C-alpha positions in Angstrom: 57.0 19.7 -25.9 54.5 21.4 -23.7 54.5 22.0 -19.9 51.0 21.1 -18.7 49.7 21.6 -15.2 47.4 18.9 -13.9 45.4 19.9 -10.8 43.9 17.1 -8.8 40.4 17.7 -7.2 42.2 18.2 -3.8 44.2 21.1 -5.3 47.6 19.2 -5.7 49.4 20.4 -8.8 51.6 18.3 -11.1 53.6 20.2 -13.8 54.6 17.8 -16.4 56.5 18.1 -19.7 54.5 16.2 -22.3 55.9 15.4 -25.7 54.3 16.7 -28.9 52.1 14.1 -30.5 50.9 12.5 -27.2 47.5 13.5 -25.8 46.9 15.3 -22.6 45.5 12.0 -21.2 48.7 10.1 -22.1 50.8 12.7 -20.3 48.7 12.1 -17.2 48.7 8.3 -17.5 52.4 8.1 -18.3 53.2 10.2 -15.2 50.7 8.5 -12.9 48.7 11.6 -12.3 45.7 10.8 -10.0 42.3 11.6 -11.4 42.7 10.5 -15.0 41.7 6.9 -15.2 41.9 6.4 -19.0 40.0 3.1 -18.9 39.7 2.8 -22.7 43.3 3.9 -23.4 42.3 6.9 -25.5 39.8 5.4 -27.9 37.1 8.0 -26.9 34.9 5.0 -25.7 34.5 6.1 -22.1 34.6 9.3 -20.1 37.3 8.4 -17.6 39.8 11.0 -18.8 37.3 13.9 -18.3 38.9 17.1 -17.0 38.0 20.8 -16.8 40.0 23.1 -19.0 41.2 26.4 -17.3 39.0 29.3 -18.6 42.0 31.0 -20.1 42.6 27.9 -22.4 39.0 27.0 -23.4 39.0 29.0 -26.6 42.5 28.0 -27.6 41.8 24.3 -28.0 40.3 22.7 -31.1 36.6 22.4 -31.1 34.9 19.4 -29.6 34.0 16.8 -32.2 30.7 14.9 -32.1 32.1 11.6 -30.7 33.7 13.5 -27.8 30.5 15.5 -27.1 28.6 12.2 -27.0 31.0 10.6 -24.5 31.0 13.7 -22.3 27.3 12.9 -21.7 28.6 10.0 -19.5 31.1 12.1 -17.5 30.7 13.2 -13.9 29.5 16.7 -13.4 30.4 18.2 -16.7 30.7 21.9 -17.3 29.3 22.8 -20.7 32.1 25.3 -21.4 35.1 23.7 -19.7 34.7 19.9 -19.9 36.8 17.9 -22.3 38.1 14.4 -22.7 41.8 14.7 -22.4 42.3 11.7 -24.8 41.1 14.0 -27.6 43.5 16.8 -27.0 46.8 16.4 -28.9 49.8 18.0 -27.4 51.7 20.6 -29.5 54.0 23.5 -28.6 50.9 25.7 -28.7 49.6 24.0 -25.5 52.6 25.0 -23.4 51.2 26.3 -20.1 47.9 24.4 -20.5 46.1 23.9 -17.1 43.6 21.1 -16.6 41.6 20.3 -13.4 40.3 16.9 -12.5 36.7 16.4 -11.4 35.9 14.8 -8.0 35.7 11.4 -9.6 35.6 9.6 -12.9 32.6 7.4 -13.9 
């Protein structure tokens, strides 16, 4: 299990325990965290789970695969270094302390 901090665009923080094997998106969805819409349910077929990864965590996550990179082209105001689709980040103990920040909106 990993404790993940989700930060809404307005600065409101939610610290959630997310079980290993789920995705960061599922942790947000299952806990009704505003800012992660997850319209496709985690199929990497939309960009509505886009978030910015805290700079301290960017290099600690697995590399972005091609499908995720393609879908990020549709996300709102991406950051080439920090933007990720949270449906593509599997939770493990190694993610304990992860911080993700939501964009102003999802498209």
